[in-house]
C-alpha positions in Angstrom: -3.8 13.6 27.9 -2.7 16.9 26.9 0.6 18.3 25.6 2.2 20.3 22.7 4.0 18.9 19.9 7.2 19.6 21.2 6.8 18.4 24.0 4.9 15.1 23.0 8.0 14.5 20.5 10.6 14.9 23.9 8.2 12.3 25.7 8.8 9.9 22.2 12.2 10.1 22.0 13.0 9.4 25.7 11.2 5.7 25.6 10.9 4.9 21.7 13.5 2.7 19.6 14.9 5.1 17.5 14.3 3.6 14.4 11.9 6.1 13.1 11.8 9.6 12.7 8.4 11.0 12.8 7.4 14.3 11.9 7.7 16.9 15.6 3.5 16.8 15.1 1.0 14.7 17.4 -1.7 13.6 16.0 -5.0 13.9 18.2 -7.9 13.3 16.3 -9.5 13.4 12.9 -12.5 14.0 10.9 -13.1 13.1 7.3 -10.4 14.3 5.5 -9.0 16.6 8.0 -6.8 15.8 11.5 -6.0 18.1 14.6 -2.9 18.3 16.2 -2.7 18.8 19.7 -2.0 22.2 20.0 -5.8 22.3 18.0 -4.0 23.0 13.9 -6.0 21.3 11.6 -4.4 19.9 8.2 -5.6 18.7 5.4 -4.9 14.9 5.2 -3.3 14.0 1.4 -1.5 10.7 3.6 -4.0 8.8 5.4 -1.4 6.7 7.1 0.2 5.9 4.1 -2.7 4.6 2.5 -4.2 3.1 5.2 -7.4 5.6 5.8 -8.8 4.6 3.1 -12.2 6.2 4.5 -11.1 8.7 6.2 -10.8 9.8 9.9 -14.0 9.6 12.3 -15.9 7.5 9.3 -19.5 7.1 11.3 -20.0 3.7 9.7 -16.5 2.5 9.9 -16.8 3.8 14.1 -20.5 2.5 14.9 -19.2 -1.4 13.5 -16.1 -1.4 15.7 -18.4 0.1 18.3 -20.3 -2.7 18.3 -18.0 -5.8 17.5 -16.0 -4.9 20.4 -19.7 -5.0 22.8 -19.8 -8.3 21.3 -16.2 -10.2 20.7 -12.6 -8.9 20.0 -10.9 -11.9 19.2 -11.1 -15.4 18.5 -7.7 -16.6 17.8 -7.1 -19.2 14.8 -8.7 -21.9 17.1 -12.4 -20.9 16.0 -14.4 -19.5 13.4 -15.9 -15.8 13.5 -18.6 -14.8 10.7 -17.1 -11.3 9.7 -14.4 -13.0 8.6 -15.8 -15.7 6.7 -18.0 -12.8 4.9 -14.9 -10.5 4.3 -13.3 -13.7 2.5 -16.7 -14.3 0.6 -16.9 -10.0 -0.3 -13.2 -10.4 -1.7 -13.6 -13.6 -3.4 -16.9 -12.2 -5.2 -14.8 -8.9 -6.4 -11.4 -10.4 -7.8 -9.9 -14.0 -9.5 -9.4 -15.8 -6.2 -11.3 -18.5 -4.4 -9.8 -18.8 -1.2 -8.2 -15.9 1.7 -5.5 -16.4 4.4 -5.9 -12.9 6.8 -3.1 -12.0 9.2 -2.3 -8.6 10.1 0.0 -6.4 8.0 1.5 -5.7 4.5 4.6 -8.0 5.3 3.1 -10.8 6.6 0.7 -11.2 3.8 4.1 -11.2 1.4 5.9 -13.2 3.8 2.8 -15.5 3.5 2.4 -15.3 -0.4 6.5 -16.2 -0.4 6.1 -19.8 1.3 2.7 -20.6 -0.6 4.5 -20.5 -3.7 7.3 -22.7 -2.8 5.0 -25.1 -0.7 3.2 -25.4 -4.1 5.9 -26.6 -5.4 6.9 -28.5 -3.3 3.9 -29.8 -2.6 4.1 -31.1 -6.6 7.0 -32.6 -6.3 9.3 -29.8 -7.7 11.3 -28.9 -4.7 14.0 -26.9 -7.3 11.7 -24.3 -8.0 12.0 -22.1 -4.8 13.7 -19.0 -6.7 11.5 -15.7 -6.3 12.0 -13.0 -9.2 11.8 -9.6 -7.9 11.8 -5.9 -9.4 14.2 -3.2 -8.1 12.7 -0.4 -6.9 10.3 -3.1 -5.1 9.1 -2.7 -1.2 7.4 -5.4 0.0 8.2 -5.4 3.7 10.2 -5.3 6.8 10.8 -8.7 8.0 13.7 -11.0 6.6 11.7 -12.7 3.8 9.2 -9.9 2.7 13.1 -7.9 3.3 14.9 -10.1 0.5 12.4 -9.7 -1.9 12.7 -5.7 -1.2 15.4 -5.1 -3.9 16.8 -2.2 -2.5 20.3 -2.2 -1.2 19.8 0.7 1.3 16.9 -1.7 3.5 19.3 -4.7 3.7 22.4 -2.8 5.4 23.3 -3.9 8.3 21.2 -7.1 8.5 23.2 -9.9 6.6 22.5 -12.3 5.6 19.7 -12.0 3.9 17.6 -15.3 3.1 18.4 -16.7 0.1 16.6 -17.5 -3.2 15.3 -14.0 -4.3 16.6 -12.6 -8.2 15.6 -9.0 -9.0 15.6 -7.8 -12.2 14.9 -3.9 -13.5 11.2 -3.2 -13.4 9.6 -2.9 -16.5 12.1 -4.4 -18.1 10.7 -7.6 -20.4 14.1 -9.1 -21.5 16.1 -9.4 -18.2 12.6 -10.6 -17.3 12.4 -13.6 -19.9 16.1 -14.2 -19.4 15.9 -14.5 -16.0 12.6 -16.5 -15.5 13.3 -20.0 -15.9 13.4 -24.0 -14.5 14.0 -23.1 -10.7 11.7 -19.9 -10.2 9.2 -20.5 -8.1 7.3 -16.9 -8.9 7.2 -13.8 -9.9 6.6 -10.9 -7.5 5.7 -7.5 -9.2 3.6 -4.5 -7.2 1.5 -3.4 -10.3 2.8 0.4 -9.1 5.6 0.8 -7.2 4.6 2.7 -3.8 7.6 3.2 -1.6 9.9 2.6 -4.9 8.9 5.7 -6.6 5.0 5.7 -7.4 6.5 3.5 -10.2 3.6 2.9 -13.0 4.8 -0.2 -15.3 5.0 -0.1 -18.8 1.4 -1.0 -21.0 1.5 -4.5 -20.9 4.1 -5.0 -18.4 2.2 -7.6 -16.3 0.7 -9.7 -18.8 3.9 -10.1 -20.4 4.6 -11.4 -16.7 1.7 -13.7 -17.1 2.5 -15.8 -19.8 6.3 -16.0 -18.7 5.3 -17.3 -15.5 2.9 -19.9 -17.6 5.8 -20.6 -19.7 7.7 -21.5 -17.3 4.9 -22.7 -14.8 6.0 -20.4 -12.3 3.5 -18.6 -10.2 2.6 -14.6 -10.2 2.3 -13.0 -7.2 1.2 -9.4 -7.0 1.2 -7.4 -4.2 -1.7 -5.2 -3.7 -1.0 -3.6 -0.3 -0.7 0.0 -0.9 -2.4 -0.4 -4.1 -5.2 -2.7 -3.1 -9.0 -1.7 -2.1 -10.0 1.1 -4.1 -6.4 3.0 -4.0 -5.9 3.4 -7.9 -9.5 3.7 -8.8 -10.1 -0.2 -9.3 -10.8 -2.4 -6.5 -7.3 -3.9 -7.4 -4.6 -2.2 -9.4 -3.5 -5.6 -11.3 -7.5 -5.5 -12.8 -6.4 -2.4 -15.2 -4.4 -4.7 -16.6 -6.6 -7.8 -16.8 -4.5 -10.0 -15.4 -5.0 -13.2 -13.3 -2.5 -13.8 -10.7 -2.3 -16.6 -8.7 -1.4 -14.9 -5.5 -2.7 -11.6 -4.1 -1.4 -9.8 -0.9 -3.4 -7.2 0.7 -3.0 -4.7 3.8 -3.0 -1.1 4.2 -6.6 -0.1 3.0 -8.4 -3.0 3.1 -9.6 -2.0 7.0 -9.4 1.9 6.6 -7.0 1.7 9.9 -7.4 -1.5 12.0 -4.9 -3.5 11.2 -5.5 -6.8 8.8 -3.4 -7.8 6.2 -4.0 -10.9 3.9 -3.4 -13.3 0.9 -5.8 -14.0 -1.8 -5.2 -17.3 -3.9 -6.6 -19.5 -6.7 -8.3 -22.6 -4.9 -5.2 -25.0 -6.9 -2.6 -23.3 -5.1 -3.8 -22.4 -1.7 -4.4 -26.0 -1.3 -0.8 -26.0 -0.8 -1.3 -24.4 2.7 -2.6 -27.8 4.7 -3.3 -27.7 8.4 -0.2 -27.3 10.1 1.8 -25.3 7.4 1.1 -22.0 8.0 -1.1 -19.6 10.5 -1.0 -16.8 13.0 -2.8 -16.3 16.5 -4.8 -13.1 15.6 -5.8 -14.7 11.4 -9.6 -13.3 11.1 -9.7 -10.9 14.3 -13.5 -9.9 14.4 -13.0 -6.4 15.2 -10.3 -5.6 12.0 -12.8 -8.1 9.5 -16.2 -5.8 10.6 -13.8 -2.9 9.6 -13.2 -4.5 6.2 -16.6 -5.4 5.3 -17.9 -1.8 6.1 -14.3 -0.7 3.3 -15.7 -3.2 0.2 -19.5 -1.5 1.4 -18.4 1.7 0.4 -16.1 0.7 -2.3 -18.9 -1.4 -4.0 -21.3 2.0 -3.8 -22.7 2.8 -7.5 -20.2 5.5 -8.5 -17.5 5.7 -5.7 -14.2 3.9 -7.8 -15.3 6.0 -10.7 -15.3 9.6 -8.3 -11.8 8.2 -6.9 -10.4 7.8 -11.2 -11.9 11.5 -11.8 -10.1 12.9 -8.2 -6.9 11.3 -9.3 -7.0 13.1 -12.9 -8.4 16.2 -10.7 -4.8 16.1 -8.8 -2.6 14.8 -11.7 -3.7 17.7 -14.1 -3.4 20.0 -11.1 0.2 19.1 -10.2 1.4 18.7 -13.7 0.8 22.8 -13.8 1.6 23.6 -10.1 5.0 22.6 -10.4 5.6 24.1 -14.1 9.6 22.5 -15.1 9.9 21.6 -10.9 8.6 18.1 -11.8 9.7 16.2 -14.4 7.0 13.4 -14.1 3.6 13.4 -12.5 2.4 10.3 -12.2 0.1 7.3 -10.6 -3.1 6.1 -10.8 -6.0 6.8 -8.5 -5.5 8.8 -5.6 -2.0 7.2 -5.4 0.2 9.8 -7.0 3.8 10.9 -7.2 5.4 14.1 -8.9 9.4 13.2 -9.4 11.3 16.9 -8.7 13.3 17.4 -11.9 17.2 16.8 -11.7 18.1 20.5 -11.5 15.1 21.1 -9.0 16.3 23.7 -6.4 14.5 22.1 -3.7 13.8 18.8 -2.3 11.1 16.3 -1.5 11.6 16.7 2.0 11.3 20.4 2.2 8.2 20.6 0.1 6.6 18.4 2.5 7.5 20.4 5.4 6.0 23.7 4.2 3.5 22.2 2.7 2.8 21.1 6.4 3.4 24.7 8.0 0.6 25.8 5.4 -1.8 23.3 6.9 -0.9 19.9 4.6 0.1 16.5 4.9 1.9 14.9 2.1 4.6 12.4 1.6 7.6 11.0 -0.4 8.3 7.9 -2.2 12.0 8.3 -2.1 14.2 11.4 -2.0 12.7 13.2 -5.0 9.3 11.8 -4.9 6.4 13.7 -3.3 4.0 11.2 -2.7 -0.1 12.1 -2.7 -2.2 9.1 -1.2 -5.3 10.8 0.1 -8.1 9.3 1.8 -10.6 7.6 -1.2 -13.6 10.3 0.2 -11.4 13.2 -1.1 -13.9 15.8 -2.7 -13.2 17.9 -5.6 -13.4 20.9 -3.4 -10.6 19.3 -1.0 -8.3 18.5 -4.2 -8.4 21.9 -5.2 -7.6 22.9 -1.6 -4.9 20.7 -1.6 -3.4 22.6 -5.0 -4.0 25.5 -3.3 -1.8 24.4 -0.4 0.7 23.0 -2.2 1.2 26.1 -4.6 1.6 28.5 -1.2 4.1 26.2 0.0 5.8 26.6 -3.1 5.5 30.4 -3.4 7.2 29.9 0.4 10.2 27.9 -1.0 10.8 30.5 -3.7 9.9 28.0 -6.7 6.6 29.2 -8.1 5.2 33.1 -8.3 3.2 34.8 -6.4 -0.4 35.4 -7.9 
């Protein structure tokens, strides 16, 4: 296969549905934190497939595991067990609150599974009236109908009415609203420990603990959506661990298998027991190839100092971004290697323009909404690569006329 970025884009327009608008860039290969397009240009990757390629590109351990598993067994369906899925579930339960794991394919499916489990849990305890889910404005939980209804951003709902019923959105970080809305009919509160697509919004100090207290008071469940924040992305294995909170259900995906399609939920045993045979499943549950990838991710994350290194790189980038932008950025926030730089109200450029200028200079960055620049590089990013990224971004801002030349 060969072609130019333009020719591949033209072919794609002819055969793909028009619901996505990718950059006019066709990637061909990658190594570490760098990717090459079909024309041979190299880019420093600070997106990692939207926080998916946690171990970068061409990771030798991951590639070897995939090759080995592909030669052994690709798929078993949910009719039989396979050892990689059992071992990955064991590793996950060893590093978090959960006792039970269910594997699926994506973040949206993980959230759908959690929503079903929460309602089924109360139904199984003769409390069918507890069926409402409290969510947060600015949150994002997926594109399937249940996950979409839980996503309290009307722009994603346009044209898809009627939405499934039973969701009560409130403002992120607003304890007063939380206490007022959670009540006798609340099955669960669903929250991202840091909102990703909504703008990399970190909750106020103690907010997750407050949610836990409120849900306990009403015998409701706490679901944490760790699809984007989990598996080391924020510098802890899971972001809710910053707040020393024990949830009831956790949603997982994205970086869990470093590029292979895998998602899942982890839950306390008492809650998980509500999913009796026949209530929920998927053909690809516990796919052995994807789970082998997950085992490599876990092995890497648990190496001494690895998570600390993520936090150090995040501090380096956050400090550099704040200095780089001057008055351009109103706020630079996030944890670990999930960072957002929000443009000031009077910024003379848009986040999209910065993305395009960075791409022209050889770095791939992304947005989280119209005014927030998002960085989510591979977790293996080095200090020198972080500095290189900051320098490329500085040159991009110079090109846009919003930063002085050195």
